[in-house]
Legacy VTK file of the C-alpha trace (Angstrom):
# vtk DataFile Version 3.0
C-alpha trace
ASCII
DATASET POLYDATA
POINTS 407 float
-9.483 36.702 -25.780
-7.947 35.233 -28.935
-10.030 34.586 -32.044
-9.708 30.796 -31.857
-10.667 30.676 -28.163
-13.609 33.017 -28.704
-15.065 30.882 -31.503
-14.347 27.636 -29.589
-16.291 28.883 -26.559
-19.199 30.054 -28.735
-19.398 26.635 -30.375
-19.015 24.835 -27.045
-21.843 26.801 -25.422
-24.328 26.082 -28.201
-27.581 28.108 -28.356
-30.946 26.561 -27.539
-31.665 25.347 -31.082
-28.402 23.350 -30.960
-28.912 22.026 -27.435
-28.059 18.494 -28.568
-24.459 19.569 -29.214
-24.261 21.064 -25.715
-25.665 17.846 -24.247
-22.957 15.812 -26.011
-20.317 18.184 -24.634
-21.681 17.795 -21.090
-21.669 14.017 -21.435
-18.055 14.212 -22.607
-17.091 16.292 -19.562
-18.872 13.845 -17.246
-17.182 10.870 -18.905
-13.711 12.355 -18.451
-14.500 13.417 -14.859
-15.727 9.948 -13.874
-12.676 8.296 -15.399
-10.206 10.633 -13.678
-11.978 10.343 -10.311
-12.015 6.543 -10.603
-8.292 6.427 -11.374
-7.420 8.727 -8.468
-9.508 6.623 -6.058
-8.143 3.299 -7.347
-4.513 4.391 -7.078
-5.123 5.890 -3.625
-6.766 2.645 -2.493
-3.924 0.411 -3.647
-1.238 2.814 -2.403
-2.920 3.054 0.996
-3.382 -0.700 1.273
0.212 -1.404 0.306
1.577 1.283 2.635
-0.552 0.186 5.588
0.484 -3.447 5.199
4.136 -2.441 4.843
4.039 -0.242 7.957
2.334 -2.907 10.051
4.661 -5.652 8.858
7.721 -3.511 9.562
6.286 -2.558 12.937
5.971 -6.231 13.824
9.229 -7.460 12.334
12.704 -6.072 11.824
14.127 -4.638 8.624
17.087 -6.994 8.298
17.760 -10.473 9.738
21.343 -11.614 10.278
22.416 -15.232 10.830
25.883 -16.515 11.664
26.946 -19.907 10.366
29.203 -20.637 13.328
26.535 -19.584 15.811
25.961 -16.471 17.903
27.898 -17.263 21.066
27.900 -13.759 22.589
24.912 -11.848 21.314
25.874 -8.705 23.239
29.106 -8.461 21.230
27.310 -9.231 17.971
24.662 -6.605 18.706
27.355 -4.039 19.435
29.199 -4.870 16.197
26.087 -4.754 14.006
24.696 -1.624 15.665
27.936 0.169 14.761
27.192 -0.343 11.056
26.214 2.905 9.276
22.428 3.415 8.926
21.665 0.677 11.488
19.676 2.258 14.337
18.863 -0.832 16.407
19.841 -4.468 16.932
18.354 -7.248 19.059
18.667 -11.059 19.314
15.826 -13.520 18.800
14.990 -17.219 19.040
12.155 -18.516 16.864
10.259 -21.747 17.469
6.878 -23.445 17.515
4.749 -24.369 20.500
1.315 -25.564 21.525
-0.292 -23.232 24.051
-3.104 -24.679 26.153
-5.661 -23.424 28.652
-8.808 -24.894 30.147
-10.773 -23.168 27.394
-8.812 -23.778 24.167
-5.559 -24.840 22.524
-3.609 -23.115 19.747
-0.412 -23.661 17.775
1.728 -20.535 17.935
5.069 -19.144 16.870
7.134 -18.626 20.008
9.716 -15.852 19.910
12.395 -15.398 22.543
13.508 -11.780 22.886
15.596 -9.449 25.010
12.975 -7.089 26.542
15.499 -4.253 26.701
16.683 -4.462 23.091
13.457 -5.564 21.357
11.820 -2.084 21.349
14.782 -0.856 19.294
13.810 -3.048 16.322
10.004 -3.525 16.558
6.933 -1.690 17.866
6.198 -4.332 20.517
6.878 -1.975 23.427
4.454 0.668 22.072
1.798 -1.939 21.286
1.118 -3.161 24.823
-2.577 -3.009 25.755
-2.051 -4.297 29.299
0.905 -5.479 31.307
4.422 -4.548 30.216
7.268 -5.797 28.068
9.807 -5.531 30.896
7.703 -7.946 32.989
9.230 -10.800 30.947
12.460 -10.436 32.927
10.894 -9.733 36.285
11.275 -12.327 39.028
7.968 -13.748 40.297
7.464 -15.394 43.650
6.261 -18.659 42.147
9.197 -18.721 39.730
6.948 -18.992 36.666
8.318 -17.413 33.480
6.281 -14.734 31.738
4.746 -14.659 28.252
3.212 -11.929 26.087
0.187 -12.874 23.983
-1.501 -11.068 21.113
-4.959 -9.595 21.605
-6.681 -12.094 19.316
-4.761 -15.067 20.699
-5.584 -14.087 24.290
-9.254 -13.795 23.343
-9.184 -17.215 21.721
-7.587 -18.766 24.798
-9.776 -16.792 27.205
-6.892 -15.457 29.297
-5.755 -12.099 30.606
-2.823 -10.655 32.512
-2.121 -12.807 35.562
-3.573 -16.021 34.110
-1.435 -19.052 33.290
-0.986 -21.106 30.136
0.812 -24.364 29.386
3.470 -24.366 26.667
4.345 -27.619 24.903
7.293 -27.658 22.465
8.509 -30.368 20.056
11.926 -30.398 21.711
11.643 -33.286 24.165
13.280 -34.576 27.289
14.650 -38.090 27.627
12.681 -40.348 29.980
12.347 -44.094 30.671
9.416 -44.059 28.252
11.408 -42.363 25.516
11.539 -38.749 24.393
8.629 -36.748 25.776
7.605 -33.262 24.605
8.774 -30.507 26.905
6.038 -28.559 28.724
6.136 -25.562 31.025
3.556 -23.387 32.751
3.939 -19.658 32.003
2.143 -16.616 33.356
0.592 -14.072 30.998
2.332 -10.789 31.856
1.102 -8.680 28.946
-1.357 -8.389 26.055
-0.240 -6.569 22.899
-1.800 -5.469 19.615
0.582 -4.948 16.703
-2.332 -4.425 14.323
-1.431 -7.390 12.131
-3.607 -10.483 12.492
-0.698 -12.822 11.769
1.074 -11.603 14.926
-1.895 -10.787 17.148
-3.399 -14.257 16.672
-0.419 -16.581 16.319
2.592 -15.160 18.195
3.782 -15.395 21.792
6.831 -13.572 23.176
8.989 -14.877 26.025
12.336 -13.911 27.466
15.475 -15.065 25.692
16.598 -17.247 28.626
13.236 -18.992 28.919
13.178 -19.634 25.154
16.621 -21.204 25.331
15.544 -23.579 28.089
12.194 -24.390 26.516
13.576 -25.060 23.033
16.885 -26.599 24.144
19.053 -23.956 22.490
22.280 -22.527 23.845
22.326 -19.333 21.811
20.062 -16.988 19.801
19.088 -17.990 16.287
19.607 -14.578 14.718
20.098 -10.845 15.202
17.362 -8.427 14.139
18.289 -5.017 12.747
16.380 -1.797 12.246
17.706 0.662 9.652
17.101 4.377 9.153
15.669 4.004 5.628
13.643 0.874 4.877
14.332 1.187 1.150
18.080 0.950 1.789
17.648 -2.348 3.652
18.660 -4.574 0.668
21.876 -2.606 0.136
22.645 -2.622 3.869
22.122 -6.399 4.044
24.544 -6.940 1.153
27.064 -4.552 2.689
26.942 -6.390 6.028
27.831 -9.705 4.412
30.613 -8.102 2.385
32.035 -6.342 5.456
31.695 -9.027 8.142
32.575 -12.022 6.003
30.957 -15.113 4.533
30.221 -16.478 7.997
27.257 -14.049 8.077
24.017 -14.331 6.120
21.587 -11.399 5.876
18.049 -11.116 4.517
15.993 -7.929 4.313
12.248 -7.335 4.668
11.616 -6.795 0.941
13.096 -10.204 0.164
11.081 -11.980 2.856
7.790 -10.286 1.907
8.550 -10.041 -1.810
5.631 -12.185 -3.070
3.083 -10.142 -1.092
4.251 -6.745 -2.342
4.710 -8.031 -5.893
1.093 -9.213 -5.883
-0.091 -5.841 -4.541
1.912 -3.966 -7.211
0.526 -6.189 -9.962
-3.004 -5.638 -8.682
-2.425 -1.885 -8.619
-1.247 -1.882 -12.225
-4.122 -4.087 -13.387
-6.725 -1.847 -11.739
-5.073 1.299 -13.154
-5.043 -0.035 -16.702
-8.646 -1.189 -16.440
-9.910 2.146 -15.148
-7.810 4.013 -17.716
-10.233 2.619 -20.254
-12.940 4.792 -18.662
-10.883 7.876 -19.553
-10.529 6.527 -23.092
-14.327 6.191 -23.298
-14.614 9.819 -22.217
-12.128 10.759 -24.944
-14.262 8.913 -27.515
-17.174 11.104 -26.425
-15.016 14.130 -27.198
-14.346 12.773 -30.689
-18.041 12.160 -31.314
-19.056 15.609 -30.051
-16.454 17.332 -32.239
-17.417 15.292 -35.308
-21.071 16.246 -34.795
-20.092 19.859 -34.284
-18.026 19.901 -37.495
-21.023 18.530 -39.386
-23.324 21.086 -37.726
-20.966 24.005 -38.310
-19.834 23.125 -41.833
-21.549 26.275 -43.187
-19.810 28.469 -40.616
-16.454 26.835 -41.369
-16.937 27.425 -45.102
-17.764 31.096 -44.502
-14.703 31.523 -42.287
-12.517 29.975 -44.968
-13.961 32.189 -47.723
-13.184 35.194 -45.510
-9.527 34.170 -45.411
-9.241 32.119 -42.222
-6.347 29.671 -42.751
-6.909 25.897 -42.186
-4.471 25.888 -39.227
-6.639 28.421 -37.418
-9.780 26.359 -38.101
-7.980 23.316 -36.713
-6.962 25.191 -33.563
-10.576 26.248 -32.946
-11.778 22.661 -32.660
-8.673 21.476 -30.837
-9.258 24.200 -28.259
-12.862 23.109 -27.872
-11.888 19.503 -27.192
-9.077 20.608 -24.891
-11.503 22.747 -22.871
-13.764 19.724 -22.416
-10.774 17.652 -21.293
-9.457 20.302 -18.892
-12.864 20.901 -17.283
-13.579 17.164 -16.980
-10.107 16.434 -15.602
-10.347 19.262 -13.050
-13.766 18.105 -11.849
-12.674 14.465 -11.724
-9.430 15.247 -9.894
-11.209 17.369 -7.278
-13.957 14.760 -6.851
-11.379 11.992 -6.453
-9.483 13.928 -3.773
-12.672 14.708 -1.823
-13.871 11.085 -1.948
-10.448 9.735 -0.932
-10.342 12.082 2.054
-13.879 11.116 3.067
-13.274 7.366 2.720
-10.015 7.554 4.678
-11.211 9.984 7.349
-14.330 8.016 8.271
-13.009 4.519 7.341
-16.085 3.822 5.233
-14.761 0.722 3.442
-14.334 -2.228 5.789
-12.596 -5.431 4.650
-12.184 -8.906 6.225
-9.176 -8.730 8.539
-8.396 -12.445 8.136
-7.769 -11.912 4.411
-6.016 -8.526 4.220
-4.615 -8.369 7.791
-6.228 -4.934 8.306
-9.837 -4.024 9.091
-10.384 -1.095 6.701
-9.040 0.301 3.451
-6.854 3.415 3.853
-6.757 5.882 0.934
-3.448 7.656 0.310
-3.104 10.023 -2.661
0.535 10.370 -3.628
1.441 13.582 -5.506
3.256 11.612 -8.215
0.273 9.299 -8.837
-2.125 12.253 -8.939
0.115 14.143 -11.362
0.443 11.121 -13.663
-3.356 10.656 -13.724
-3.968 14.322 -14.579
-1.313 14.417 -17.305
-2.495 11.110 -18.796
-6.115 12.298 -18.923
-5.171 15.632 -20.522
-2.953 13.874 -23.065
-5.683 11.409 -24.052
-8.227 14.219 -24.385
-5.841 16.307 -26.485
-5.028 13.422 -28.820
-8.748 12.787 -29.293
-9.181 16.290 -30.773
-6.700 15.806 -33.606
-8.831 13.776 -36.046
-12.054 15.871 -36.002
-10.006 19.099 -36.026
-8.108 17.996 -39.125
-11.391 17.084 -40.805
-12.697 20.577 -40.078
-9.551 22.223 -41.483
-9.839 20.171 -44.694
-13.478 21.087 -45.336
-14.048 22.364 -48.896
-16.013 25.653 -48.781
-17.517 25.057 -52.248
-18.947 21.661 -51.233
-20.194 23.028 -47.921
-22.042 26.013 -49.480
-23.324 24.304 -52.637
-26.775 23.555 -51.276
-27.083 26.589 -48.955
LINES 1 408
407 0 1 2 3 4 5 6 7 8 9 10 11 12 13 14 15 16 17 18 19 20 21 22 23 24 25 26 27 28 29 30 31 32 33 34 35 36 37 38 39 40 41 42 43 44 45 46 47 48 49 50 51 52 53 54 55 56 57 58 59 60 61 62 63 64 65 66 67 68 69 70 71 72 73 74 75 76 77 78 79 80 81 82 83 84 85 86 87 88 89 90 91 92 93 94 95 96 97 98 99 100 101 102 103 104 105 106 107 108 109 110 111 112 113 114 115 116 117 118 119 120 121 122 123 124 125 126 127 128 129 130 131 132 133 134 135 136 137 138 139 140 141 142 143 144 145 146 147 148 149 150 151 152 153 154 155 156 157 158 159 160 161 162 163 164 165 166 167 168 169 170 171 172 173 174 175 176 177 178 179 180 181 182 183 184 185 186 187 188 189 190 191 192 193 194 195 196 197 198 199 200 201 202 203 204 205 206 207 208 209 210 211 212 213 214 215 216 217 218 219 220 221 222 223 224 225 226 227 228 229 230 231 232 233 234 235 236 237 238 239 240 241 242 243 244 245 246 247 248 249 250 251 252 253 254 255 256 257 258 259 260 261 262 263 264 265 266 267 268 269 270 271 272 273 274 275 276 277 278 279 280 281 282 283 284 285 286 287 288 289 290 291 292 293 294 295 296 297 298 299 300 301 302 303 304 305 306 307 308 309 310 311 312 313 314 315 316 317 318 319 320 321 322 323 324 325 326 327 328 329 330 331 332 333 334 335 336 337 338 339 340 341 342 343 344 345 346 347 348 349 350 351 352 353 354 355 356 357 358 359 360 361 362 363 364 365 366 367 368 369 370 371 372 373 374 375 376 377 378 379 380 381 382 383 384 385 386 387 388 389 390 391 392 393 394 395 396 397 398 399 400 401 402 403 404 405 406
């Protein structure tokens, strides 16, 4: 053990008559540990929340939307062309509209989406999200000739229907009659209940076949083509490349552009929470400064004796810097371990529940990213190290004559 480390440990583990110094050191360790643990938990919370929302949104929607100014006359050909694009792993057509769905129990305004049941599972998680019924039932022929519809779990509960029940769909697109234009209505049979895990879709969306959507909303062709790409973070570049390759007749928009305000707000909230909790680490560092200043005052006689015996000022400075660094390392290690354990516990047992109508998910997931954890540890150690500089320099500048004058 080096001389500086030996003396630093002796001063840090003060004897009984100097127990107050040891108490200050313990408080400093606790302060650093609490700050580090809080930062790890806060970053894990925001990272988990952002990741969970992103995964559920991308499971419910596609990564890239493509429109064609001249219209999509043959969606099979368009799907084949777009699916051949590098990094595109799936393509499917869609028609989007609004409708009023009615039952004997309740009414609800919904977003009605016409899909191809064969191609839709290639771009969304709808096929894997079925709780009852099936996605392919949309295209199945029924004896009564009624078209099928898929409803979200929450929407089906609100309407009080299940698989096999019927609902009435009313759309703004009307039919001409002697009394003027009347809204178009059609009775549909519920052929499936799904749960995509996102309240916006489970409570406000209905899925029908592409042909039925065309008839119901008086459209001759799909509105757009949905694409799924291999890497979601390459979606903006892929969207730009599609327009550049296929021509100005095509317009593409990726998921990050559509959901930009949501993820920008989450990122801003993550940064605000991180900066706020960083102040806790700074408070712990101030405790280190106070403990070292008190120790320098307490050990002024010892410092003077060491100097008179030939110990250089740089070595005196390293003694106190080592002491503060030890406090920072121990506090950071305890705080980092505590943060990891708490994050695992909170995530494993889903202890923090949140209102699903506000955040779209029912609980807060905690995800500790290695980069975030590393940044927290390095930031805490840096702050603790910087806090040792001032009291250590004061100790190295102590005048032995002044310190021993009244001894």
